[in-house]
C-alpha positions as CSV (number, residue, x, y, z in Angstrom):
1,M,202.7,182.1,253.4
2,P,201.8,179.8,250.5
3,L,203.3,176.2,250.4
4,H,205.4,175.9,247.2
5,E,206.0,172.2,245.7
6,P,209.9,171.2,246.4
7,A,211.5,170.7,242.7
8,D,213.2,167.3,241.8
9,Q,216.7,168.5,242.2
10,A,219.7,166.7,243.6
11,V,219.7,166.1,246.8
12,G,223.0,167.1,247.9
13,H,222.4,170.7,246.9
14,V,223.1,172.7,249.3
15,E,220.9,176.3,250.8
16,T,222.0,178.7,253.2
17,P,221.9,178.3,256.6
18,D,219.3,181.3,257.1
19,A,217.0,180.4,253.8
20,E,213.2,180.0,255.6
21,P,212.4,176.2,255.8
22,L,209.3,174.6,253.7
23,V,208.6,172.8,256.4
24,S,209.7,172.6,259.9
25,V,209.4,168.1,261.4
26,V,208.4,168.2,265.3
27,I,209.7,165.0,266.8
28,P,208.2,165.1,270.8
29,T,210.7,162.3,272.2
30,Y,210.6,160.7,276.0
31,R,213.6,158.9,276.9
32,R,214.1,156.7,273.9
33,P,217.4,157.8,272.0
34,D,217.9,154.4,270.6
35,L,214.5,155.2,268.7
36,L,215.2,158.6,268.2
37,H,218.5,158.1,266.3
38,R,216.4,155.5,264.2
39,C,214.1,158.2,263.2
40,L,216.8,160.7,262.7
41,R,218.6,158.5,260.4
42,A,215.4,157.8,258.1
43,I,214.7,162.0,258.0
44,R,218.3,162.8,257.2
45,V,218.0,161.1,253.8
46,Q,214.9,162.4,252.4
47,Q,214.4,162.7,248.8
48,F,213.6,166.5,249.5
49,G,214.7,168.0,246.5
50,A,216.5,171.4,246.6
51,G,214.6,172.6,249.6
52,T,215.7,172.9,253.0
53,F,213.5,171.6,256.0
54,E,214.3,171.8,259.7
55,V,214.1,169.3,262.4
56,I,213.1,170.2,266.0
57,V,213.2,167.2,268.8
58,A,210.7,168.5,271.3
59,D,212.4,166.7,274.5
60,D,210.1,166.2,277.6
61,G,212.5,164.2,279.1
62,C,215.1,166.1,279.2
63,Q,217.4,163.8,278.8
64,P,221.3,164.9,278.4
65,E,221.7,162.2,276.0
66,V,219.2,163.1,273.5
67,E,220.7,166.7,273.5
68,R,224.3,164.8,272.9
69,L,222.4,163.2,269.5
70,V,221.1,166.2,268.5
71,Q,224.1,168.2,268.6
72,E,226.4,165.1,267.1
73,L,224.0,164.9,264.1
74,N,223.3,168.3,263.5
75,G,226.8,169.5,262.1
76,A,226.7,166.4,259.2
77,W,223.1,167.9,257.7
78,P,223.5,169.9,254.7
79,R,220.2,170.9,254.1
80,C,218.2,170.8,257.3
81,T,219.0,172.1,260.7
82,L,218.3,170.0,263.9
83,R,217.5,171.7,267.1
84,Y,217.0,170.1,269.9
85,L,214.5,171.9,272.8
86,P,213.7,170.8,276.4
87,V,210.0,170.8,277.4
88,P,210.4,170.9,281.3
89,D,206.8,172.4,281.5
90,T,204.9,170.2,280.3
91,Q,203.8,166.4,280.9
92,G,203.2,164.1,277.7
93,P,203.9,164.5,273.9
94,A,200.6,167.1,273.3
95,G,203.0,169.7,275.1
96,A,205.9,169.2,273.5
97,R,204.3,169.2,269.9
98,N,203.2,172.2,271.2
99,A,205.9,173.4,272.3
100,G,207.9,172.4,269.1
101,W,205.7,174.0,266.5
102,R,205.2,177.2,268.4
103,I,209.2,178.0,267.5
104,A,209.0,176.5,264.2
105,R,210.0,178.6,261.3
106,A,208.1,177.3,258.3
107,S,204.1,177.4,257.2
108,V,203.9,174.0,257.3
109,I,204.5,171.3,260.1
110,A,205.2,167.7,259.8
111,F,204.6,166.0,262.8
112,T,206.0,162.5,263.2
113,D,206.8,160.6,266.6
114,D,210.5,159.3,267.6
115,D,209.5,155.4,267.4
116,T,208.8,155.6,263.4
117,I,211.1,155.3,260.2
118,P,209.8,157.9,257.8
119,D,210.1,156.7,253.8
120,P,212.2,158.6,252.0
121,G,209.9,160.0,250.2
122,W,208.0,161.2,252.9
123,L,208.3,164.6,253.4
124,R,208.1,165.3,249.2
125,E,204.7,162.9,249.1
126,G,203.4,165.1,252.0
127,C,204.5,168.5,251.1
128,R,203.2,167.9,247.5
129,A,199.7,166.9,249.1
130,L,199.2,169.5,250.8
131,S,200.6,172.5,248.0
132,T,198.3,170.5,245.5
133,S,195.2,170.8,248.2
134,P,194.8,174.5,249.4
135,Q,191.4,174.0,250.5
136,C,192.6,171.4,253.5
137,C,194.0,173.0,256.4
138,A,196.1,169.5,256.9
139,I,197.0,166.5,255.1
140,T,197.2,162.8,257.1
141,G,199.9,160.2,256.0
142,R,200.0,156.4,255.5
143,V,200.8,154.5,258.5
144,V,202.5,150.9,258.0
145,V,202.9,148.7,260.9
146,P,204.2,145.2,259.7
147,L,202.5,142.3,261.5
148,P,203.3,138.8,261.7
149,A,200.8,136.6,260.2
150,R,198.9,135.9,264.2
151,P,200.4,138.5,265.8
152,T,199.9,139.3,269.7
153,D,197.4,141.3,271.4
154,H,200.3,143.7,271.7
155,Q,201.1,143.9,267.9
156,R,197.1,144.1,266.7
157,D,196.3,146.8,269.2
158,T,199.4,148.9,267.6
159,G,198.5,147.7,264.2
160,G,195.6,149.7,264.6
161,L,197.8,152.5,263.5
162,A,197.5,151.7,259.9
163,T,193.7,152.0,260.0
164,A,193.2,155.3,262.1
165,E,192.3,158.2,260.6
166,F,194.1,161.0,261.6
167,V,197.3,160.1,263.8
168,T,200.6,162.8,265.0
169,A,202.7,160.1,263.7
170,N,202.0,161.1,260.5
171,C,200.8,164.3,259.4
172,F,201.3,168.0,257.9
173,V,199.3,170.5,259.3
174,R,199.6,174.4,258.0
175,K,200.8,176.7,261.1
176,E,198.4,179.3,261.1
177,A,195.3,176.3,261.3
178,L,197.4,175.4,264.9
179,L,197.5,178.5,265.4
180,K,194.0,179.0,265.1
181,V,192.8,176.0,267.4
182,G,195.4,176.6,269.2
183,G,197.3,173.8,269.3
184,F,196.6,170.2,270.7
185,D,195.2,170.4,274.5
186,E,197.8,170.0,277.2
187,R,195.5,168.1,279.3
188,F,195.8,164.9,277.3
189,T,199.1,164.0,279.0
190,R,199.5,160.6,277.6
191,A,200.0,159.8,273.8
192,W,196.4,159.2,273.3
193,R,193.0,160.8,271.7
194,E,195.2,164.4,271.5
195,D,195.2,163.4,267.5
196,S,191.6,163.0,267.9
197,D,190.9,166.2,269.3
198,L,193.1,167.9,266.8
199,Q,191.3,166.2,263.9
200,F,187.8,167.5,265.2
201,R,189.2,170.7,266.2
202,L,190.6,171.5,262.7
203,L,187.1,169.8,261.1
204,Q,184.8,172.0,262.6
205,Q,187.3,175.2,263.0
206,V,189.2,175.7,260.2
207,G,188.5,173.0,257.0
208,P,189.2,169.4,255.3
209,I,191.6,167.0,256.4
210,G,193.3,165.7,253.0
211,T,195.2,162.3,252.6
212,A,198.7,161.8,251.3
213,H,198.8,157.9,250.6
214,G,202.2,158.4,249.2
215,A,203.8,160.1,252.7
216,M,204.5,156.9,254.2
217,V,206.2,156.0,257.7
218,V,206.9,152.3,259.0
219,H,206.2,152.5,263.0
220,P,207.3,148.8,264.0
221,V,205.9,147.5,267.2
222,R,207.7,148.3,270.2
223,P,208.9,145.2,272.5
224,A,205.9,144.8,275.4
225,P,205.6,143.3,278.7
226,W,203.4,140.2,279.5
227,G,200.2,141.6,280.6
228,S,200.7,145.0,279.5
229,S,197.0,145.3,278.3
230,I,196.3,145.7,282.1
231,A,198.5,148.7,282.7
232,A,196.9,150.7,279.4
233,Q,193.5,150.5,280.5
234,S,194.2,153.8,282.2
235,K,194.3,155.5,278.8
236,V,190.5,155.2,278.9
237,F,190.8,158.0,281.4
238,F,191.3,160.5,278.4
239,D,188.6,158.7,276.7
240,A,186.6,161.3,279.1
241,L,187.8,164.6,277.7
242,L,187.5,163.7,274.9
243,Y,183.8,162.6,274.6
244,K,183.1,165.7,277.1
245,K,184.5,167.9,273.6
246,H,183.1,165.9,271.3
247,P,180.3,163.8,272.1
248,R,178.5,163.5,268.9
249,W,182.3,162.5,266.9
250,Y,183.5,160.6,269.7
251,R,180.2,158.2,269.2
252,E,180.6,158.7,265.8
253,R,184.3,157.9,264.6
254,I,185.7,156.5,267.7
255,R,183.6,154.3,269.8
256,P,179.5,153.6,268.3
257,N,178.9,152.3,272.0
258,P,179.4,151.7,275.7
259,P,181.3,148.7,276.6
260,W,177.9,146.8,277.7
261,H,179.5,143.2,278.4
262,Y,182.3,145.1,280.4
263,Y,179.0,145.9,282.7
264,V,177.0,143.4,282.7
265,S,180.7,141.0,283.6
266,V,181.5,143.4,286.4
267,L,177.8,143.1,287.7
268,G,177.4,139.8,287.5
269,L,180.8,139.3,289.7
270,L,179.1,141.7,292.4
271,V,175.8,139.7,292.4
272,A,177.9,136.7,292.4
273,L,180.1,138.3,295.5
274,V,177.2,139.3,297.5
275,A,175.0,136.6,297.0
276,A,177.2,134.0,298.0
277,L,178.6,136.4,301.4
278,A,174.6,136.5,302.0
279,G,174.2,132.8,300.9
280,H,171.9,133.0,298.3
281,A,174.0,130.0,296.4
282,A,171.3,130.0,293.5
283,M,171.7,133.6,292.6
284,A,175.7,133.7,293.2
285,W,176.0,130.6,291.2
286,S,173.7,132.8,288.3
287,G,175.8,135.6,288.8
288,F,179.1,134.0,288.7
289,G,177.6,131.9,285.4
290,V,177.1,135.5,283.6
291,W,180.6,136.7,284.2
292,F,182.2,133.7,283.2
293,V,180.0,133.1,280.1
294,L,181.0,136.8,279.5
295,T,184.6,136.4,280.4
296,A,185.3,133.1,278.1
297,W,183.8,134.9,275.1
298,F,185.8,138.4,275.3
299,C,189.0,136.2,276.0
300,C,188.2,133.4,272.5
301,R,187.3,137.2,271.0
302,R,190.8,138.6,271.2
303,L,192.3,135.6,270.1
304,R,191.1,134.9,267.3
305,G,193.0,135.0,264.9
306,A,196.1,135.7,267.2
307,A,199.5,134.2,268.7
308,L,198.3,131.2,270.1
309,T,201.4,130.2,272.3
310,P,200.9,129.5,275.5
311,S,202.3,132.7,276.9
312,H,200.1,134.3,275.0
313,V,197.1,132.3,275.4
314,A,197.7,132.3,279.6
315,E,198.1,136.6,279.0
316,M,194.8,136.6,277.1
317,I,192.8,134.7,279.7
318,A,194.6,136.5,283.0
319,T,194.3,140.2,281.1
320,S,190.4,139.4,279.8
321,I,189.6,138.7,283.6
322,L,191.4,142.0,284.3
323,I,190.2,144.3,281.8
324,P,186.5,145.0,282.5
325,P,186.9,146.1,285.8
326,L,189.9,148.5,285.1
327,S,188.5,150.2,282.3
328,L,185.4,150.7,284.3
329,Y,187.4,152.1,286.8
330,W,189.6,154.6,284.4
331,R,186.4,155.3,282.6
332,L,184.1,156.4,286.2
333,R,187.6,158.1,286.8
334,G,187.7,159.9,283.9
335,A,184.2,160.5,284.0
336,L,184.9,162.3,287.9
337,A,187.9,163.9,286.6
338,F,186.3,165.6,283.9
339,K,182.8,165.9,285.1
340,V,180.8,164.2,282.0
341,G,178.4,161.4,282.5
342,F,180.8,159.1,280.1
343,L,179.3,155.5,280.1
């Protein structure tokens, strides 16, 4: 079914409940009712002309608070059907999104996340861009991440969403394209690389992906505990899956080269430990020197332009020591789990 551009009419115009929506918004959520409520408040005031739309909250946390929130808000939305979908049989946003778009009634699916704040013109601009680009199977919008002048490492990491090629925090995909590629790969059980996998498969199997700079969502940085980058290394496990499925595109668009400095740093530390146990002091000091120089360089690189508070500097020193071996551990686990030679 072709997408028709929404007319610029009064926001208060009410369509019949059975009217087919122009777009279905799918929001995966997991035990964050406060953030979800903020996101839904922003979607409620969308300037979408006279068109109707539906919102599907796909909850893989199956949280009673989320279900109650959706039920309480549903009756107050004149041009929108708000639907709650529990997703007990999958893990992660990929599975939740699949459950959501498969029950959607519209021919266009708009994806965003529960921690975003869509701009009032988000739906209008995204649908307009897709309707005027019939050759495109999907459109990616703009993600704005507010950052201080000197962000922390965690803030800067989240800020990468603003320059990513394709993120499910803000994209519009034709339902027929999702049917053709089978949706998201549910083996990506964390919010990591499942969007790049979908992007690559859409480009390879369906057609081009356009951009809509006017379709904007704001993605505030969520608070994170001290040393959060240590736990984040487990996401590298799914880099191995993306590399197995798209080796050339992974190297061209994600990470051109393996993190060789991690390998050399860890090797230097192992040489230092083994040599020290064997009584070879010169070799032990050489290995320790290699590890120390690379670790110091890594820490300084992460601190360049970042916050220099004592707590953040201490965090960067501690995590710069731990990240290389942990990252290599998760890379090895991913390579073994998905049976791929992944460096």
